[in-house]
C-alpha positions as CSV (number, residue, x, y, z in Angstrom):
1,M,133.6,241.2,60.3
2,G,131.9,238.5,62.4
3,M,131.4,234.8,62.2
4,A,129.3,233.6,59.3
5,F,126.5,231.2,60.1
6,N,124.9,228.9,57.6
7,I,121.2,229.5,58.4
8,P,118.7,227.4,56.4
9,A,116.2,229.3,54.4
10,A,113.3,227.9,56.6
11,S,114.7,229.6,59.7
12,R,115.0,232.9,57.8
13,N,111.4,232.7,56.6
14,S,109.1,235.0,58.4
15,Q,106.5,232.2,58.4
16,T,108.7,230.0,60.5
17,E,106.9,228.8,63.7
18,H,107.9,230.8,66.8
19,R,108.3,228.6,69.9
20,P,108.3,230.7,73.0
21,C,108.2,227.5,75.1
22,L,111.8,226.9,74.3
23,G,112.7,229.8,76.5
24,W,115.3,231.2,74.1
25,A,116.1,234.8,74.4
26,P,119.1,236.7,73.0
27,V,121.9,237.3,75.5
28,G,125.1,239.3,75.4
29,R,127.4,236.4,75.9
30,V,127.5,232.7,74.9
31,C,130.0,230.2,76.1
32,I,130.8,227.4,73.7
33,S,133.4,224.7,73.1
34,I,134.9,224.3,69.6
35,D,137.4,221.9,68.1
36,A,140.8,223.5,67.7
37,D,141.0,222.5,64.0
38,C,137.7,224.2,63.4
39,L,138.8,227.3,65.2
40,A,142.0,227.3,63.1
41,R,140.0,227.1,59.9
42,L,137.7,230.0,61.0
43,M,140.6,232.2,61.9
44,A,142.5,231.4,58.7
45,S,139.5,232.2,56.6
46,H,138.9,235.4,58.5
47,Q,135.4,234.3,59.6
48,I,136.3,234.8,63.3
49,H,138.9,237.1,64.8
50,V,140.7,236.9,68.1
51,Q,139.1,240.2,69.2
52,E,135.7,238.5,69.1
53,F,136.3,235.8,71.8
54,S,138.2,235.1,75.0
55,C,139.6,232.0,76.7
56,D,138.6,231.0,80.2
57,D,141.4,228.6,81.0
58,E,145.2,228.5,80.4
59,A,145.1,225.5,78.2
60,S,142.7,227.2,75.8
61,K,144.8,230.3,75.8
62,Q,147.9,228.3,74.8
63,V,146.0,226.6,71.9
64,V,144.7,230.0,70.6
65,R,148.2,231.5,71.0
66,G,149.6,228.6,68.9
67,L,146.9,229.1,66.3
68,L,147.6,232.8,66.0
69,L,151.4,232.1,65.6
70,D,150.6,229.6,62.9
71,C,148.4,232.1,61.1
72,L,151.2,234.7,61.2
73,R,153.7,232.2,59.8
74,L,151.5,231.6,56.8
75,R,151.4,235.2,55.8
């Protein structure tokens, strides 16, 4: 189960304009920053799982650890 994305119908339409000038190409890894409350909601609703991401810094690891413990307490 992966993360659900709300994609507008226009972007799913095969007639949508393709813009190669933007230089977008799929990659194997994307680094993002996300609000801790948003991450908590995604984890609680099973839209994202801890196996699907990693943390690059100790502060982020501690936030995610706390979120996981909170999720376990709610079960």
